[in-house]
C-alpha positions as CSV (number, residue, x, y, z in Angstrom):
1,M,-3.1,7.8,4.8
2,A,-5.2,9.9,2.6
3,T,-5.9,13.5,2.6
4,V,-9.0,15.4,1.5
5,C,-8.8,18.9,0.1
6,F,-11.9,21.0,0.3
7,Q,-12.0,24.1,-1.9
8,R,-14.8,26.6,-1.3
9,Q,-15.6,28.8,-4.3
10,S,-17.1,31.8,-2.5
11,R,-15.9,33.4,0.7
12,C,-12.4,32.4,1.9
13,Y,-11.2,33.3,5.4
14,G,-11.5,37.0,4.7
15,S,-9.5,36.9,1.4
16,K,-10.3,37.0,-2.3
17,N,-9.0,33.5,-2.9
18,P,-11.3,30.4,-3.0
19,C,-11.4,28.8,0.4
20,S,-9.8,25.4,0.7
21,S,-9.5,22.9,3.5
22,V,-7.6,19.7,3.4
23,A,-9.1,17.0,5.6
24,R,-7.9,13.6,6.2
25,M,-9.8,10.7,4.7
26,S,-7.2,8.4,6.1
27,A,-8.2,4.8,6.1
28,L,-6.5,3.6,2.9
29,T,-3.9,1.8,4.9
30,H,-3.8,-1.9,5.9
31,T,-4.9,-0.9,9.4
32,S,-8.1,0.9,10.6
33,N,-8.1,4.6,9.8
34,G,-10.5,7.5,9.2
35,V,-12.8,6.8,6.3
36,M,-12.3,3.2,5.4
37,R,-10.1,0.2,6.3
38,A,-9.0,-3.2,5.0
39,P,-10.6,-6.0,7.0
40,L,-8.4,-8.4,9.0
41,R,-8.5,-11.0,6.3
42,W,-6.3,-8.7,4.3
43,V,-4.4,-7.2,7.2
44,L,-3.3,-10.4,8.8
45,W,-2.8,-12.7,5.8
46,D,0.2,-14.9,5.9
47,V,1.4,-14.4,2.4
48,K,5.1,-15.0,3.1
49,D,4.7,-18.6,4.2
50,T,2.4,-19.3,1.3
51,L,4.6,-17.8,-1.4
52,L,7.7,-19.5,0.0
53,K,6.1,-22.8,-0.7
54,V,5.4,-22.0,-4.3
55,R,8.3,-22.8,-6.7
56,D,6.6,-22.2,-10.1
57,P,7.2,-18.6,-11.3
58,A,4.0,-18.7,-13.4
59,I,1.9,-19.5,-10.4
60,L,3.7,-16.9,-8.3
61,N,3.0,-14.3,-11.0
62,T,-0.7,-15.3,-11.2
63,M,-1.0,-15.2,-7.4
64,A,0.7,-11.8,-7.2
65,H,-1.5,-10.4,-10.0
66,N,-4.7,-11.7,-8.4
67,L,-3.8,-10.3,-4.9
68,Y,-3.0,-6.9,-6.5
69,Q,-6.3,-6.8,-8.4
70,N,-8.5,-8.1,-5.6
71,F,-7.2,-5.4,-3.3
72,S,-9.1,-2.9,-5.4
73,K,-12.5,-4.6,-4.8
74,A,-15.1,-3.0,-2.5
75,E,-15.6,-6.2,-0.5
76,N,-12.1,-6.0,0.8
77,W,-12.6,-2.6,2.3
78,E,-14.9,-1.3,5.1
79,V,-16.2,2.3,4.9
80,F,-16.6,3.8,8.4
81,P,-20.2,4.8,9.1
82,D,-19.5,8.5,9.6
83,S,-17.5,8.9,6.3
84,K,-20.1,9.5,3.7
85,A,-22.2,11.9,5.8
86,A,-19.1,13.9,6.6
87,L,-18.1,14.2,3.0
88,E,-21.7,15.2,2.0
89,N,-21.9,17.8,4.8
90,C,-18.5,19.3,3.8
91,S,-19.8,19.5,0.2
92,S,-22.9,21.2,1.4
93,L,-20.7,24.0,2.8
94,G,-19.6,24.7,-0.8
95,L,-16.3,22.9,-0.4
96,Q,-14.6,20.9,-3.2
97,L,-12.9,17.7,-2.1
98,G,-9.7,16.0,-3.2
99,V,-7.6,13.2,-2.0
100,V,-3.9,12.9,-1.2
101,S,-2.8,9.5,-0.1
102,N,0.3,7.3,0.5
103,F,-1.1,4.7,-1.9
104,D,-0.6,3.6,-5.5
105,N,-2.7,4.4,-8.5
106,R,-5.3,1.8,-7.7
107,L,-6.8,4.4,-5.3
108,E,-9.2,5.8,-7.9
109,A,-10.7,2.3,-8.6
110,I,-10.9,1.6,-4.8
111,L,-12.8,4.9,-4.1
112,H,-15.1,4.2,-7.1
113,S,-15.9,0.6,-5.9
114,C,-16.6,1.9,-2.4
115,G,-18.9,4.7,-3.7
116,L,-16.7,7.5,-2.6
117,L,-15.0,8.7,-5.8
118,S,-17.8,11.1,-6.8
119,H,-17.1,13.3,-3.7
120,F,-13.6,14.3,-4.9
121,S,-12.4,16.6,-7.6
122,F,-8.8,15.4,-7.7
123,L,-6.6,12.6,-6.4
124,V,-2.8,12.7,-5.6
125,T,-1.2,9.3,-4.8
126,S,2.3,8.8,-3.6
127,E,3.0,6.7,-6.6
128,G,1.9,9.5,-9.0
129,A,3.6,12.2,-7.0
130,G,6.9,10.3,-6.6
131,V,6.9,11.2,-2.9
132,E,5.0,10.2,0.2
133,K,4.1,11.5,3.6
134,P,5.8,12.6,5.8
135,E,7.6,14.4,3.0
136,A,6.2,17.9,2.7
137,A,6.4,17.8,-1.1
138,I,3.2,15.7,-1.4
139,F,1.3,18.4,0.6
140,N,2.8,21.0,-1.7
141,Q,1.5,19.1,-4.7
142,A,-2.0,19.1,-3.1
143,L,-1.8,22.8,-2.4
144,R,-1.0,23.5,-6.0
145,K,-4.1,21.6,-7.0
146,C,-6.2,23.5,-4.4
147,G,-4.8,26.7,-5.8
148,V,-4.7,28.5,-2.4
149,P,-2.0,29.2,0.2
150,A,-1.4,26.8,3.1
151,A,-2.9,29.2,5.6
152,S,-6.2,28.7,3.8
153,V,-6.0,24.9,4.1
154,A,-6.9,22.4,6.9
155,H,-5.7,18.8,7.0
156,V,-7.4,16.0,9.0
157,G,-5.4,12.8,9.5
158,D,-5.0,9.9,11.9
159,H,-1.2,9.7,11.9
160,Y,0.5,12.0,14.4
161,V,3.7,12.5,12.3
162,N,2.6,11.9,8.7
163,D,-0.6,14.0,9.0
164,Y,-0.7,16.3,12.0
165,L,3.0,17.4,12.4
166,T,3.9,17.4,8.7
167,S,0.8,19.4,7.6
168,R,1.4,22.0,10.3
169,S,5.1,22.2,9.3
170,V,4.1,23.6,5.9
171,G,1.6,26.0,7.4
172,I,-1.6,23.9,7.0
173,H,-4.2,23.8,9.8
174,G,-3.7,20.2,10.9
175,F,-6.3,18.2,12.8
176,L,-5.6,14.8,14.4
177,L,-8.3,12.1,14.0
178,D,-8.2,9.5,16.7
179,R,-11.2,7.3,17.0
180,K,-9.9,5.2,19.8
181,S,-8.2,7.5,22.3
182,P,-8.7,11.1,21.2
183,F,-7.2,12.5,24.5
184,E,-4.1,10.3,24.6
185,R,-1.8,12.9,22.9
186,R,-1.7,15.7,25.4
187,D,0.7,17.6,23.2
188,V,-2.1,18.1,20.6
189,P,-4.4,21.0,21.7
190,K,-8.1,20.0,22.2
191,E,-9.2,22.2,19.3
192,H,-6.9,20.2,17.0
193,R,-8.3,16.8,17.9
194,L,-11.3,14.9,16.4
195,S,-12.7,11.6,17.7
196,S,-15.0,11.2,14.7
197,L,-15.5,12.6,11.2
198,D,-18.9,13.7,12.4
199,E,-17.1,16.6,14.0
200,L,-15.3,17.7,10.9
201,P,-17.9,19.8,9.1
202,V,-18.7,21.8,12.2
203,R,-15.1,22.4,12.9
204,L,-14.5,23.6,9.3
205,K,-17.5,25.9,9.4
206,Q,-16.4,27.4,12.7
207,H,-12.9,28.0,11.3
208,M,-14.3,29.6,8.1
209,D,-16.8,31.8,10.0
210,A,-14.0,33.0,12.3
211,H,-12.0,34.2,9.3
Protein backbone atom coordinates (compact mmCIF):
# COMPACT_ATOMS: atom_id res chain seq x y z
CA MET A 1 0.00 0.00 0.00
CA ALA A 2 3.02 2.22 -0.23
CA THR A 3 5.06 3.34 -3.15
CA VAL A 4 8.71 4.12 -3.35
CA CYS A 5 10.02 6.70 -5.78
CA PHE A 6 13.64 6.47 -6.82
CA GLN A 7 15.20 9.46 -8.50
CA ARG A 8 18.61 9.13 -10.06
CA GLN A 9 20.56 12.36 -10.38
CA SER A 10 22.82 11.41 -13.27
CA ARG A 11 21.92 9.45 -16.41
CA CYS A 12 18.24 8.87 -17.09
CA TYR A 13 17.04 6.39 -19.70
CA GLY A 14 18.79 8.31 -22.45
CA SER A 15 17.27 11.69 -21.56
CA LYS A 16 18.55 14.81 -19.78
CA ASN A 17 16.05 14.47 -16.95
CA PRO A 18 17.00 12.86 -13.63
CA CYS A 19 16.06 9.20 -13.63
CA SER A 20 13.30 8.15 -11.31
CA SER A 21 11.75 4.83 -10.50
CA VAL A 22 8.77 4.31 -8.27
CA ALA A 23 8.88 1.02 -6.47
CA ARG A 24 6.38 -0.42 -4.15
CA MET A 25 7.27 -0.57 -0.52
CA SER A 26 3.84 -2.03 0.09
CA ALA A 27 3.38 -3.53 3.47
CA LEU A 28 1.74 -0.69 5.35
CA THR A 29 -1.60 -2.41 5.29
CA HIS A 30 -3.19 -4.53 7.94
CA THR A 31 -2.17 -7.62 5.98
CA SER A 32 1.22 -8.90 4.89
CA ASN A 33 2.77 -6.90 2.07
CA GLY A 34 6.09 -5.97 0.54
CA VAL A 35 8.34 -4.23 3.06
CA MET A 36 6.58 -4.55 6.41
CA ARG A 37 3.34 -5.84 7.88
CA ALA A 38 1.23 -5.59 11.01
CA PRO A 39 1.36 -8.85 13.01
CA LEU A 40 -1.79 -10.86 13.57
CA ARG A 41 -2.38 -9.41 17.01
CA TRP A 42 -3.26 -6.17 15.19
CA VAL A 43 -4.79 -7.73 12.12
CA LEU A 44 -7.20 -10.05 13.89
CA TRP A 45 -8.10 -8.02 16.97
CA ASP A 46 -11.74 -8.18 17.95
CA VAL A 47 -12.23 -4.49 18.64
CA LYS A 48 -15.91 -4.36 17.72
CA ASP A 49 -17.09 -6.75 20.42
CA THR A 50 -14.90 -5.03 23.01
CA LEU A 51 -16.04 -1.50 22.20
CA LEU A 52 -19.70 -2.50 22.10
CA LYS A 53 -19.41 -3.47 25.76
CA VAL A 54 -17.99 -0.10 26.80
CA ARG A 55 -20.62 2.53 27.63
CA ASP A 56 -18.44 5.28 29.10
CA PRO A 57 -17.52 7.86 26.36
CA ALA A 58 -14.36 8.87 28.24
CA ILE A 59 -13.12 5.27 28.33
CA LEU A 60 -13.98 4.83 24.66
CA ASN A 61 -12.02 7.96 23.76
CA THR A 62 -9.03 6.79 25.78
CA MET A 63 -9.12 3.34 24.18
CA ALA A 64 -9.40 4.80 20.68
CA HIS A 65 -6.51 7.22 21.34
CA ASN A 66 -4.27 4.47 22.73
CA LEU A 67 -5.01 2.14 19.81
CA TYR A 68 -4.30 4.94 17.34
CA GLN A 69 -0.99 5.84 18.98
CA ASN A 70 0.16 2.25 19.55
CA PHE A 71 -0.24 1.49 15.87
CA SER A 72 2.74 3.81 15.25
CA LYS A 73 5.12 1.75 17.42
CA ALA A 74 7.76 -0.46 15.86
CA GLU A 75 6.82 -3.50 17.94
CA ASN A 76 3.49 -3.66 16.12
CA TRP A 77 5.12 -3.96 12.70
CA GLU A 78 7.35 -6.54 11.08
CA VAL A 79 9.90 -5.46 8.46
CA PHE A 80 10.44 -8.14 5.84
CA PRO A 81 14.04 -9.45 5.78
CA ASP A 82 14.70 -8.34 2.19
CA SER A 83 13.43 -4.77 2.62
CA LYS A 84 16.39 -2.85 4.02
CA ALA A 85 18.92 -4.49 1.70
CA ALA A 86 16.74 -3.69 -1.31
CA LEU A 87 16.42 -0.05 -0.26
CA GLU A 88 20.17 0.21 0.37
CA ASN A 89 21.00 -1.39 -2.98
CA CYS A 90 18.64 0.95 -4.81
CA SER A 91 20.27 3.91 -3.10
CA SER A 92 23.69 2.62 -4.15
CA LEU A 93 22.52 2.91 -7.76
CA GLY A 94 22.25 6.66 -7.21
CA LEU A 95 18.49 6.59 -6.79
CA GLN A 96 16.52 8.77 -4.41
CA LEU A 97 13.59 7.11 -2.69
CA GLY A 98 10.19 8.39 -1.68
CA VAL A 99 6.97 6.84 -0.40
CA VAL A 100 3.37 7.06 -1.60
CA SER A 101 0.92 5.15 0.56
CA ASN A 102 -2.77 4.62 1.24
CA PHE A 103 -2.18 5.52 4.86
CA ASP A 104 -2.63 8.42 7.25
CA ASN A 105 -0.04 10.90 8.47
CA ARG A 106 1.31 8.50 11.10
CA LEU A 107 3.33 6.93 8.30
CA GLU A 108 6.38 9.09 8.95
CA ALA A 109 6.50 8.06 12.62
CA ILE A 110 6.01 4.38 11.70
CA LEU A 111 8.83 4.43 9.15
CA HIS A 112 11.06 6.20 11.66
CA SER A 113 10.32 3.69 14.43
CA CYS A 114 11.05 0.81 12.04
CA GLY A 115 14.38 2.31 10.94
CA LEU A 116 13.24 2.95 7.35
CA LEU A 117 12.56 6.69 7.19
CA SER A 118 16.16 7.69 6.44
CA HIS A 119 15.95 5.89 3.08
CA PHE A 120 13.31 8.26 1.73
CA SER A 121 13.39 11.84 0.52
CA PHE A 122 9.63 12.40 0.52
CA LEU A 123 6.35 10.85 1.70
CA VAL A 124 2.88 11.12 0.15
CA THR A 125 0.02 9.71 2.22
CA SER A 126 -3.56 9.36 1.04
CA GLU A 127 -4.58 11.52 3.99
CA GLY A 128 -2.25 14.30 2.96
CA ALA A 129 -3.02 13.92 -0.74
CA GLY A 130 -6.79 13.80 -0.26
CA VAL A 131 -6.99 10.81 -2.61
CA GLU A 132 -5.96 7.17 -2.50
CA LYS A 133 -5.03 4.37 -4.85
CA PRO A 134 -6.44 3.18 -7.21
CA GLU A 135 -7.11 6.82 -8.11
CA ALA A 136 -4.45 7.96 -10.56
CA ALA A 137 -4.24 11.36 -8.87
CA ILE A 138 -2.06 10.06 -6.04
CA PHE A 139 0.44 8.75 -8.58
CA ASN A 140 0.39 12.12 -10.30
CA GLN A 141 1.28 13.80 -7.02
CA ALA A 142 4.20 11.41 -6.65
CA LEU A 143 5.33 12.18 -10.19
CA ARG A 144 5.34 15.90 -9.44
CA LYS A 145 7.60 15.26 -6.45
CA CYS A 146 9.86 13.06 -8.57
CA GLY A 147 10.04 15.77 -11.20
CA VAL A 148 10.20 13.38 -14.15
CA PRO A 149 7.66 12.05 -16.67
CA ALA A 150 5.82 8.80 -16.01
CA ALA A 151 7.83 7.03 -18.72
CA SER A 152 10.92 7.49 -16.53
CA VAL A 153 9.26 5.93 -13.49
CA ALA A 154 8.76 2.37 -12.25
CA HIS A 155 6.29 1.26 -9.60
CA VAL A 156 6.51 -1.95 -7.58
CA GLY A 157 3.46 -2.99 -5.59
CA ASP A 158 1.69 -6.06 -4.26
CA HIS A 159 -1.86 -5.14 -5.29
CA TYR A 160 -2.86 -6.08 -8.81
CA VAL A 161 -5.36 -3.24 -9.29
CA ASN A 162 -4.13 -0.51 -6.95
CA ASP A 163 -0.49 -0.84 -7.87
CA TYR A 164 0.11 -2.75 -11.08
CA LEU A 165 -2.86 -1.77 -13.25
CA THR A 166 -3.22 1.80 -11.99
CA SER A 167 0.46 2.65 -12.28
CA ARG A 168 0.52 1.34 -15.83
CA SER A 169 -2.64 3.26 -16.67
CA VAL A 170 -0.75 6.52 -16.11
CA GLY A 171 2.31 5.43 -18.08
CA ILE A 172 4.47 4.23 -15.19
CA HIS A 173 6.45 0.99 -15.55
CA GLY A 174 4.54 -1.20 -13.10
CA PHE A 175 5.90 -4.31 -11.40
CA LEU A 176 3.76 -6.70 -9.36
CA LEU A 177 5.29 -8.01 -6.13
CA ASP A 178 3.84 -11.39 -5.12
CA ARG A 179 5.76 -13.19 -2.42
CA LYS A 180 3.45 -16.18 -2.17
CA SER A 181 2.45 -17.08 -5.73
CA PRO A 182 4.40 -14.98 -8.26
CA PHE A 183 3.15 -17.01 -11.22
CA GLU A 184 -0.52 -17.03 -10.32
CA ARG A 185 -1.45 -14.03 -12.47
CA ARG A 186 -0.80 -15.25 -15.98
CA ASP A 187 -2.00 -11.93 -17.41
CA VAL A 188 1.05 -10.22 -15.89
CA PRO A 189 4.14 -10.73 -18.10
CA LYS A 190 7.05 -12.51 -16.43
CA GLU A 191 9.24 -9.43 -16.73
CA HIS A 192 6.68 -7.46 -14.71
CA ARG A 193 6.60 -9.90 -11.75
CA LEU A 194 8.75 -10.01 -8.61
CA SER A 195 8.73 -12.74 -5.98
CA SER A 196 11.01 -10.79 -3.63
CA LEU A 197 12.36 -7.28 -3.18
CA ASP A 198 15.80 -8.85 -3.61
CA GLU A 199 15.06 -8.84 -7.34
CA LEU A 200 14.21 -5.14 -7.47
CA PRO A 201 17.65 -3.46 -7.70
CA VAL A 202 18.76 -5.77 -10.52
CA ARG A 203 15.52 -5.19 -12.45
CA LEU A 204 15.85 -1.42 -12.10
CA LYS A 205 19.50 -1.45 -13.17
CA GLN A 206 18.68 -3.58 -16.19
CA HIS A 207 15.90 -1.20 -17.13
CA MET A 208 18.15 1.83 -16.71
CA ASP A 209 20.99 0.27 -18.71
CA ALA A 210 18.59 -0.60 -21.53
CA HIS A 211 17.60 3.04 -21.87
